[in-house]
Biopython code that builds the backbone (N, CA, C, O; Angstrom):
import numpy as np
from Bio.PDB.StructureBuilder import StructureBuilder

atoms = [
    (1, "MET", "N", (0.807, -1.179, -0.045)),
    (1, "MET", "CA", (-0.077, 0.006, 0.030)),
    (1, "MET", "C", (0.893, 1.266, 0.025)),
    (1, "MET", "O", (0.572, 2.273, -0.606)),
    (2, "SER", "N", (1.996, 1.200, 0.686)),
    (2, "SER", "CA", (2.917, 2.355, 0.699)),
    (2, "SER", "C", (3.500, 2.657, -0.593)),
    (2, "SER", "O", (3.771, 3.811, -0.924)),
    (3, "HIS", "N", (3.716, 1.569, -1.387)),
    (3, "HIS", "CA", (4.377, 1.736, -2.738)),
    (3, "HIS", "C", (3.369, 2.442, -3.650)),
    (3, "HIS", "O", (3.757, 3.294, -4.449)),
    (4, "LEU", "N", (2.049, 2.091, -3.538)),
    (4, "LEU", "CA", (1.013, 2.742, -4.385)),
    (4, "LEU", "C", (0.938, 4.178, -3.955)),
    (4, "LEU", "O", (0.849, 5.044, -4.826)),
    (5, "ARG", "N", (0.967, 4.504, -2.674)),
    (5, "ARG", "CA", (0.809, 5.874, -2.257)),
    (5, "ARG", "C", (1.979, 6.672, -2.756)),
    (5, "ARG", "O", (1.812, 7.805, -3.208)),
    (6, "ASP", "N", (3.163, 6.104, -2.682)),
    (6, "ASP", "CA", (4.350, 6.855, -3.263)),
    (6, "ASP", "C", (4.286, 7.122, -4.697)),
    (6, "ASP", "O", (4.784, 8.150, -5.155)),
    (7, "LYS", "N", (3.675, 6.216, -5.469)),
    (7, "LYS", "CA", (3.570, 6.370, -6.909)),
    (7, "LYS", "C", (2.475, 7.438, -7.250)),
    (7, "LYS", "O", (2.629, 8.213, -8.194)),
    (8, "LEU", "N", (1.358, 7.452, -6.443)),
    (8, "LEU", "CA", (0.317, 8.383, -6.676)),
    (8, "LEU", "C", (0.660, 9.823, -6.199)),
    (8, "LEU", "O", (0.040, 10.767, -6.691)),
    (9, "SER", "N", (1.579, 10.020, -5.304)),
    (9, "SER", "CA", (1.973, 11.251, -4.744)),
    (9, "SER", "C", (3.090, 11.982, -5.457)),
    (9, "SER", "O", (3.446, 13.117, -5.140)),
    (10, "ARG", "N", (3.626, 11.269, -6.444)),
    (10, "ARG", "CA", (4.651, 11.923, -7.216)),
    (10, "ARG", "C", (4.159, 13.122, -8.056)),
    (10, "ARG", "O", (3.063, 13.028, -8.610)),
    (11, "PRO", "N", (4.863, 14.190, -8.178)),
    (11, "PRO", "CA", (4.400, 15.356, -8.938)),
    (11, "PRO", "C", (4.554, 15.042, -10.431)),
    (11, "PRO", "O", (5.539, 14.411, -10.816)),
    (12, "LEU", "N", (3.593, 15.470, -11.298)),
    (12, "LEU", "CA", (3.641, 15.203, -12.654)),
    (12, "LEU", "C", (4.440, 16.331, -13.459)),
    (12, "LEU", "O", (5.043, 16.088, -14.503)),
    (13, "THR", "N", (4.380, 17.550, -12.878)),
    (13, "THR", "CA", (5.035, 18.650, -13.517)),
    (13, "THR", "C", (5.792, 19.458, -12.429)),
    (13, "THR", "O", (5.667, 19.215, -11.229)),
    (14, "THR", "N", (6.582, 20.430, -12.930)),
    (14, "THR", "CA", (7.329, 21.232, -12.060)),
    (14, "THR", "C", (6.503, 22.447, -11.731)),
    (14, "THR", "O", (5.640, 22.836, -12.519)),
    (15, "PRO", "N", (6.752, 23.088, -10.533)),
    (15, "PRO", "CA", (5.960, 24.279, -10.180)),
    (15, "PRO", "C", (6.183, 25.474, -11.209)),
    (15, "PRO", "O", (5.295, 26.290, -11.454)),
    (16, "ALA", "N", (7.376, 25.502, -11.756)),
    (16, "ALA", "CA", (7.609, 26.590, -12.752)),
    (16, "ALA", "C", (6.775, 26.411, -13.988)),
    (16, "ALA", "O", (6.272, 27.377, -14.561)),
    (17, "PHE", "N", (6.629, 25.153, -14.404)),
    (17, "PHE", "CA", (5.789, 24.873, -15.546)),
    (17, "PHE", "C", (4.308, 25.200, -15.256)),
    (17, "PHE", "O", (3.606, 25.792, -16.076)),
    (18, "ASP", "N", (3.871, 24.789, -14.058)),
    (18, "ASP", "CA", (2.471, 25.124, -13.597)),
    (18, "ASP", "C", (2.219, 26.626, -13.626)),
    (18, "ASP", "O", (1.166, 27.069, -14.083)),
    (19, "VAL", "N", (3.104, 27.351, -13.179)),
    (19, "VAL", "CA", (2.978, 28.860, -13.138)),
    (19, "VAL", "C", (2.921, 29.370, -14.561)),
    (19, "VAL", "O", (2.028, 30.149, -14.892)),
    (20, "ARG", "N", (3.820, 28.968, -15.394)),
    (20, "ARG", "CA", (3.778, 29.461, -16.763)),
    (20, "ARG", "C", (2.497, 29.098, -17.531)),
    (20, "ARG", "O", (1.960, 29.873, -18.322)),
    (21, "LEU", "N", (2.050, 27.880, -17.248)),
    (21, "LEU", "CA", (0.743, 27.383, -17.928)),
    (21, "LEU", "C", (-0.398, 28.236, -17.395)),
    (21, "LEU", "O", (-1.209, 28.715, -18.188)),
    (22, "ALA", "N", (-0.496, 28.448, -16.083)),
    (22, "ALA", "CA", (-1.609, 29.221, -15.509)),
    (22, "ALA", "C", (-1.565, 30.633, -15.972)),
    (22, "ALA", "O", (-2.618, 31.216, -16.230)),
    (23, "ARG", "N", (-0.383, 31.232, -16.097)),
    (23, "ARG", "CA", (-0.216, 32.607, -16.551)),
    (23, "ARG", "C", (-0.661, 32.743, -17.886)),
    (23, "ARG", "O", (-1.364, 33.708, -18.183)),
    (24, "THR", "N", (-0.315, 31.828, -18.795)),
    (24, "THR", "CA", (-0.616, 31.790, -20.175)),
    (24, "THR", "C", (-2.178, 31.640, -20.354)),
    (24, "THR", "O", (-2.812, 32.336, -21.148)),
    (25, "LEU", "N", (-2.726, 30.701, -19.573)),
    (25, "LEU", "CA", (-4.198, 30.470, -19.656)),
    (25, "LEU", "C", (-4.947, 31.774, -19.213)),
    (25, "LEU", "O", (-5.921, 32.171, -19.853)),
    (26, "CYS", "N", (-4.502, 32.398, -18.168)),
    (26, "CYS", "CA", (-5.101, 33.691, -17.720)),
    (26, "CYS", "C", (-5.121, 34.692, -18.778)),
    (26, "CYS", "O", (-6.133, 35.353, -19.011)),
    (27, "TRP", "N", (-3.935, 34.833, -19.481)),
    (27, "TRP", "CA", (-3.852, 35.881, -20.475)),
    (27, "TRP", "C", (-4.707, 35.512, -21.740)),
    (27, "TRP", "O", (-5.349, 36.377, -22.334)),
    (28, "LEU", "N", (-4.693, 34.249, -22.114)),
    (28, "LEU", "CA", (-5.435, 33.878, -23.267)),
    (28, "LEU", "C", (-6.988, 33.975, -22.903)),
    (28, "LEU", "O", (-7.825, 34.334, -23.730)),
    (29, "GLY", "N", (-7.259, 33.661, -21.738)),
    (29, "GLY", "CA", (-8.678, 33.818, -21.301)),
    (29, "GLY", "C", (-9.141, 35.188, -21.287)),
    (29, "GLY", "O", (-10.281, 35.478, -21.649)),
    (30, "SER", "N", (-8.256, 36.086, -20.862)),
    (30, "SER", "CA", (-8.614, 37.608, -20.901)),
    (30, "SER", "C", (-8.774, 38.108, -22.260)),
    (30, "SER", "O", (-9.655, 38.925, -22.528)),
    (31, "ALA", "N", (-7.882, 37.610, -23.211)),
    (31, "ALA", "CA", (-7.956, 38.044, -24.616)),
    (31, "ALA", "C", (-9.368, 37.513, -25.202)),
    (31, "ALA", "O", (-10.050, 38.246, -25.918)),
    (32, "ALA", "N", (-9.744, 36.291, -24.885)),
    (32, "ALA", "CA", (-10.960, 35.689, -25.400)),
    (32, "ALA", "C", (-12.119, 36.487, -24.782)),
    (32, "ALA", "O", (-13.060, 36.791, -25.515)),
    (33, "ILE", "N", (-12.124, 36.841, -23.515)),
    (33, "ILE", "CA", (-13.168, 37.532, -22.977)),
    (33, "ILE", "C", (-13.314, 38.986, -23.588)),
    (33, "ILE", "O", (-14.429, 39.476, -23.769)),
    (34, "LEU", "N", (-12.231, 39.607, -23.875)),
    (34, "LEU", "CA", (-12.262, 40.921, -24.491)),
    (34, "LEU", "C", (-12.905, 40.776, -25.938)),
    (34, "LEU", "O", (-13.841, 41.493, -26.293)),
    (35, "ILE", "N", (-12.370, 39.855, -26.701)),
    (35, "ILE", "CA", (-12.826, 39.717, -28.081)),
    (35, "ILE", "C", (-14.312, 39.337, -28.092)),
    (35, "ILE", "O", (-15.125, 39.994, -28.742)),
    (36, "LEU", "N", (-14.651, 38.273, -27.365)),
    (36, "LEU", "CA", (-16.078, 37.806, -27.349)),
    (36, "LEU", "C", (-17.021, 38.819, -26.743)),
    (36, "LEU", "O", (-18.167, 38.959, -27.172)),
    (37, "GLY", "N", (-16.524, 39.532, -25.730)),
    (37, "GLY", "CA", (-17.398, 40.581, -25.115)),
    (37, "GLY", "C", (-17.726, 41.719, -26.045)),
    (37, "GLY", "O", (-18.874, 42.155, -26.131)),
    (38, "PHE", "N", (-16.700, 42.210, -26.754)),
    (38, "PHE", "CA", (-16.918, 43.320, -27.631)),
    (38, "PHE", "C", (-17.763, 42.783, -28.829)),
    (38, "PHE", "O", (-18.596, 43.542, -29.324)),
    (39, "VAL", "N", (-17.611, 41.592, -29.297)),
    (39, "VAL", "CA", (-18.435, 41.139, -30.466)),
    (39, "VAL", "C", (-19.938, 40.978, -29.990)),
    (39, "VAL", "O", (-20.885, 41.254, -30.726)),
    (40, "LYS", "N", (-20.067, 40.527, -28.749)),
    (40, "LYS", "CA", (-21.440, 40.442, -28.272)),
    (40, "LYS", "C", (-22.142, 41.851, -28.029)),
    (40, "LYS", "O", (-23.327, 42.076, -28.276)),
    (41, "LEU", "N", (-21.278, 42.719, -27.534)),
    (41, "LEU", "CA", (-21.826, 44.120, -27.362)),
    (41, "LEU", "C", (-22.220, 44.785, -28.723)),
    (41, "LEU", "O", (-23.195, 45.534, -28.782)),
    (42, "THR", "N", (-21.435, 44.497, -29.831)),
    (42, "THR", "CA", (-21.823, 45.127, -31.104)),
    (42, "THR", "C", (-23.111, 44.511, -31.638)),
    (42, "THR", "O", (-23.769, 45.172, -32.442)),
    (43, "ARG", "N", (-23.526, 43.311, -31.263)),
    (43, "ARG", "CA", (-24.661, 42.704, -31.742)),
    (43, "ARG", "C", (-25.868, 42.967, -30.973)),
    (43, "ARG", "O", (-26.956, 42.628, -31.437)),
    (44, "LEU", "N", (-25.781, 43.517, -29.884)),
    (44, "LEU", "CA", (-26.941, 43.941, -29.058)),
    (44, "LEU", "C", (-27.514, 45.268, -29.347)),
    (44, "LEU", "O", (-26.747, 46.199, -29.594)),
    (45, "PRO", "N", (-28.775, 45.440, -29.340)),
    (45, "PRO", "CA", (-29.320, 46.820, -29.469)),
    (45, "PRO", "C", (-29.369, 47.572, -28.142)),
    (45, "PRO", "O", (-30.353, 47.537, -27.404)),
    (46, "LEU", "N", (-28.296, 48.228, -27.890)),
    (46, "LEU", "CA", (-28.047, 48.981, -26.568)),
    (46, "LEU", "C", (-28.211, 50.460, -26.710)),
    (46, "LEU", "O", (-28.001, 51.010, -27.791)),
    (47, "SER", "N", (-28.583, 51.119, -25.638)),
    (47, "SER", "CA", (-28.536, 52.536, -25.551)),
    (47, "SER", "C", (-27.018, 52.958, -25.222)),
    (47, "SER", "O", (-26.145, 52.137, -24.939)),
    (48, "GLU", "N", (-26.843, 54.190, -25.288)),
    (48, "GLU", "CA", (-25.462, 54.722, -24.982)),
    (48, "GLU", "C", (-25.049, 54.367, -23.620)),
    (48, "GLU", "O", (-23.908, 53.938, -23.448)),
    (49, "THR", "N", (-25.834, 54.495, -22.664)),
    (49, "THR", "CA", (-25.518, 54.171, -21.281)),
    (49, "THR", "C", (-25.223, 52.706, -21.097)),
    (49, "THR", "O", (-24.254, 52.338, -20.433)),
    (50, "GLU", "N", (-26.086, 51.836, -21.703)),
    (50, "GLU", "CA", (-25.821, 50.402, -21.591)),
    (50, "GLU", "C", (-24.472, 49.966, -22.286)),
    (50, "GLU", "O", (-23.734, 49.115, -21.790)),
    (51, "LEU", "N", (-24.219, 50.593, -23.430)),
    (51, "LEU", "CA", (-23.018, 50.310, -24.179)),
    (51, "LEU", "C", (-21.795, 50.733, -23.364)),
    (51, "LEU", "O", (-20.791, 50.022, -23.324)),
    (52, "PHE", "N", (-21.887, 51.897, -22.716)),
    (52, "PHE", "CA", (-20.783, 52.428, -21.859)),
    (52, "PHE", "C", (-20.484, 51.431, -20.749)),
    (52, "PHE", "O", (-19.341, 51.025, -20.538)),
    (53, "PHE", "N", (-21.567, 51.043, -20.034)),
    (53, "PHE", "CA", (-21.365, 50.143, -18.898)),
    (53, "PHE", "C", (-20.925, 48.703, -19.445)),
    (53, "PHE", "O", (-20.112, 48.030, -18.811)),
    (54, "GLY", "N", (-21.415, 48.311, -20.488)),
    (54, "GLY", "CA", (-20.995, 47.005, -21.119)),
    (54, "GLY", "C", (-19.497, 47.030, -21.383)),
    (54, "GLY", "O", (-18.768, 46.149, -20.927)),
    (55, "VAL", "N", (-19.048, 48.011, -22.100)),
    (55, "VAL", "CA", (-17.577, 48.115, -22.436)),
    (55, "VAL", "C", (-16.813, 48.304, -21.162)),
    (55, "VAL", "O", (-15.726, 47.739, -21.043)),
    (56, "LEU", "N", (-17.287, 49.045, -20.205)),
    (56, "LEU", "CA", (-16.565, 49.129, -18.919)),
    (56, "LEU", "C", (-16.407, 47.814, -18.179)),
    (56, "LEU", "O", (-15.368, 47.536, -17.580)),
    (57, "LEU", "N", (-17.470, 47.007, -18.233)),
    (57, "LEU", "CA", (-17.452, 45.727, -17.532)),
    (57, "LEU", "C", (-16.605, 44.729, -18.301)),
    (57, "LEU", "O", (-15.919, 43.916, -17.682)),
    (58, "VAL", "N", (-16.628, 44.759, -19.617)),
    (58, "VAL", "CA", (-15.808, 43.800, -20.413)),
    (58, "VAL", "C", (-14.242, 44.183, -20.168)),
    (58, "VAL", "O", (-13.381, 43.317, -20.008)),
    (59, "LEU", "N", (-14.001, 45.447, -20.160)),
    (59, "LEU", "CA", (-12.591, 45.924, -19.899)),
    (59, "LEU", "C", (-12.128, 45.471, -18.482)),
    (59, "LEU", "O", (-11.015, 44.982, -18.291)),
    (60, "ALA", "N", (-13.047, 45.663, -17.504)),
    (60, "ALA", "CA", (-12.702, 45.360, -16.176)),
    (60, "ALA", "C", (-12.345, 43.850, -15.970)),
    (60, "ALA", "O", (-11.338, 43.495, -15.359)),
    (61, "VAL", "N", (-13.203, 43.034, -16.500)),
    (61, "VAL", "CA", (-13.014, 41.562, -16.381)),
    (61, "VAL", "C", (-11.749, 41.117, -17.162)),
    (61, "VAL", "O", (-11.017, 40.234, -16.715)),
    (62, "GLY", "N", (-11.507, 41.752, -18.349)),
    (62, "GLY", "CA", (-10.308, 41.383, -19.058)),
    (62, "GLY", "C", (-9.063, 41.857, -18.315)),
    (62, "GLY", "O", (-8.074, 41.127, -18.250)),
    (63, "LEU", "N", (-9.091, 43.021, -17.774)),
    (63, "LEU", "CA", (-7.982, 43.544, -16.960)),
    (63, "LEU", "C", (-7.731, 42.700, -15.755)),
    (63, "LEU", "O", (-6.582, 42.472, -15.376)),
    (64, "LEU", "N", (-8.786, 42.234, -15.147)),
    (64, "LEU", "CA", (-8.660, 41.390, -13.919)),
    (64, "LEU", "C", (-7.905, 40.104, -14.321)),
    (64, "LEU", "O", (-7.011, 39.686, -13.585)),
    (65, "GLY", "N", (-8.206, 39.515, -15.371)),
    (65, "GLY", "CA", (-7.547, 38.300, -15.815)),
    (65, "GLY", "C", (-5.992, 38.602, -16.099)),
    (65, "GLY", "O", (-5.122, 37.836, -15.685)),
    (66, "VAL", "N", (-5.732, 39.635, -16.749)),
    (66, "VAL", "CA", (-4.278, 40.071, -16.922)),
    (66, "VAL", "C", (-3.613, 40.217, -15.665)),
    (66, "VAL", "O", (-2.487, 39.738, -15.525)),
    (67, "LEU", "N", (-4.225, 40.869, -14.668)),
    (67, "LEU", "CA", (-3.570, 41.114, -13.374)),
    (67, "LEU", "C", (-3.412, 39.875, -12.589)),
    (67, "LEU", "O", (-2.424, 39.742, -11.867)),
    (68, "ILE", "N", (-4.362, 38.909, -12.683)),
    (68, "ILE", "CA", (-4.162, 37.595, -12.019)),
    (68, "ILE", "C", (-2.906, 36.920, -12.656)),
    (68, "ILE", "O", (-2.024, 36.398, -11.974)),
    (69, "GLY", "N", (-2.898, 36.969, -13.938)),
    (69, "GLY", "CA", (-1.734, 36.344, -14.688)),
    (69, "GLY", "C", (-0.314, 36.963, -14.234)),
    (69, "GLY", "O", (0.711, 36.284, -14.173)),
    (70, "LEU", "N", (-0.377, 38.232, -13.945)),
    (70, "LEU", "CA", (0.823, 38.965, -13.552)),
    (70, "LEU", "C", (1.212, 38.636, -12.053)),
    (70, "LEU", "O", (2.389, 38.457, -11.740)),
    (71, "VAL", "N", (0.233, 38.567, -11.189)),
    (71, "VAL", "CA", (0.496, 38.364, -9.757)),
    (71, "VAL", "C", (0.712, 36.883, -9.434)),
    (71, "VAL", "O", (1.325, 36.560, -8.417)),
    (72, "LEU", "N", (0.193, 35.940, -10.325)),
    (72, "LEU", "CA", (0.359, 34.530, -9.988)),
    (72, "LEU", "C", (1.676, 34.018, -9.688)),
    (72, "LEU", "O", (1.804, 33.260, -8.726)),
    (73, "PRO", "N", (2.749, 34.367, -10.453)),
    (73, "PRO", "CA", (4.052, 33.926, -10.097)),
    (73, "PRO", "C", (4.562, 34.444, -8.693)),
    (73, "PRO", "O", (5.237, 33.714, -7.967)),
    (74, "MET", "N", (4.235, 35.653, -8.362)),
    (74, "MET", "CA", (4.570, 36.181, -7.096)),
    (74, "MET", "C", (3.828, 35.392, -5.944)),
    (74, "MET", "O", (4.415, 35.076, -4.909)),
    (75, "ALA", "N", (2.695, 35.138, -6.151)),
    (75, "ALA", "CA", (1.897, 34.377, -5.131)),
    (75, "ALA", "C", (2.368, 32.950, -4.950)),
    (75, "ALA", "O", (2.352, 32.447, -3.826)),
    (76, "VAL", "N", (2.755, 32.326, -5.932)),
    (76, "VAL", "CA", (3.293, 30.943, -5.872)),
    (76, "VAL", "C", (4.658, 31.013, -5.232)),
    (76, "VAL", "O", (4.995, 30.155, -4.415)),
    (77, "ARG", "N", (5.457, 32.010, -5.577)),
    (77, "ARG", "CA", (6.799, 32.074, -5.002)),
    (77, "ARG", "C", (6.673, 32.377, -3.477)),
    (77, "ARG", "O", (7.413, 31.835, -2.656)),
    (78, "GLY", "N", (5.738, 33.234, -3.152)),
    (78, "GLY", "CA", (5.524, 33.584, -1.730)),
    (78, "GLY", "C", (5.040, 32.393, -0.887)),
    (78, "GLY", "O", (5.419, 32.197, 0.267)),
    (79, "GLU", "N", (4.226, 31.661, -1.513)),
    (79, "GLU", "CA", (3.692, 30.411, -0.815)),
    (79, "GLU", "C", (4.790, 29.389, -0.653)),
    (79, "GLU", "O", (4.885, 28.724, 0.378)),
    (80, "ARG", "N", (5.632, 29.262, -1.683)),
    (80, "ARG", "CA", (6.847, 28.298, -1.615)),
    (80, "ARG", "C", (7.765, 28.731, -0.524)),
    (80, "ARG", "O", (8.223, 27.911, 0.271)),
    (81, "ASP", "N", (8.056, 30.062, -0.465)),
    (81, "ASP", "CA", (8.951, 30.604, 0.595)),
    (81, "ASP", "C", (8.332, 30.417, 1.911)),
    (81, "ASP", "O", (9.057, 30.010, 2.818)),
    (82, "HIS", "N", (7.084, 30.659, 2.147)),
    (82, "HIS", "CA", (6.402, 30.487, 3.404)),
    (82, "HIS", "C", (6.480, 29.020, 3.867)),
    (82, "HIS", "O", (6.752, 28.752, 5.038)),
    (83, "CYS", "N", (6.243, 28.079, 2.946)),
    (83, "CYS", "CA", (6.339, 26.599, 3.297)),
    (83, "CYS", "C", (7.718, 26.141, 3.675)),
    (83, "CYS", "O", (7.912, 25.253, 4.505)),
    (84, "SER", "N", (8.698, 26.801, 3.013)),
    (84, "SER", "CA", (10.088, 26.358, 3.265)),
    (84, "SER", "C", (10.568, 26.868, 4.659)),
    (84, "SER", "O", (11.468, 26.296, 5.273)),
    (85, "ARG", "N", (9.948, 27.925, 5.104)),
    (85, "ARG", "CA", (10.384, 28.508, 6.429)),
    (85, "ARG", "C", (9.881, 27.597, 7.599)),
    (85, "ARG", "O", (10.480, 27.553, 8.674)),
    (86, "ASP", "N", (8.773, 26.885, 7.342)),
    (86, "ASP", "CA", (8.207, 26.072, 8.412)),
    (86, "ASP", "C", (8.960, 24.801, 8.625)),
    (86, "ASP", "O", (8.600, 24.010, 9.496)),
]
sb = StructureBuilder()
sb.init_structure("model")
sb.init_model(0)
sb.init_chain("A")
sb.init_seg("    ")
for serial, (resi, resn, name, xyz) in enumerate(atoms, 1):
    if name == "N":
        sb.init_residue(resn, " ", resi, " ")
    sb.init_atom(name, np.array(xyz, "f"), 0.0, 1.0, " ", f" {name:<3s}", serial, name[0])
structure = sb.get_structure()
């Protein structure tokens, strides 16, 4: 049973690869949200106020994804440093 637990607890990837993959997915997701959001906004019959708030919300969500992608490596590094101190 211990042998099986050892095999199942082995890491499949490195933490650096995980961070790069997550950062890339955040950025690609943000780009997709921006593109699809603006396409959807152009197809809806909106007033000026609704269009303004729609553009504002699409930009806010897209920017949030970009910021998460930028902060993610620092958060993982901080967690790794915190765990190594214990």
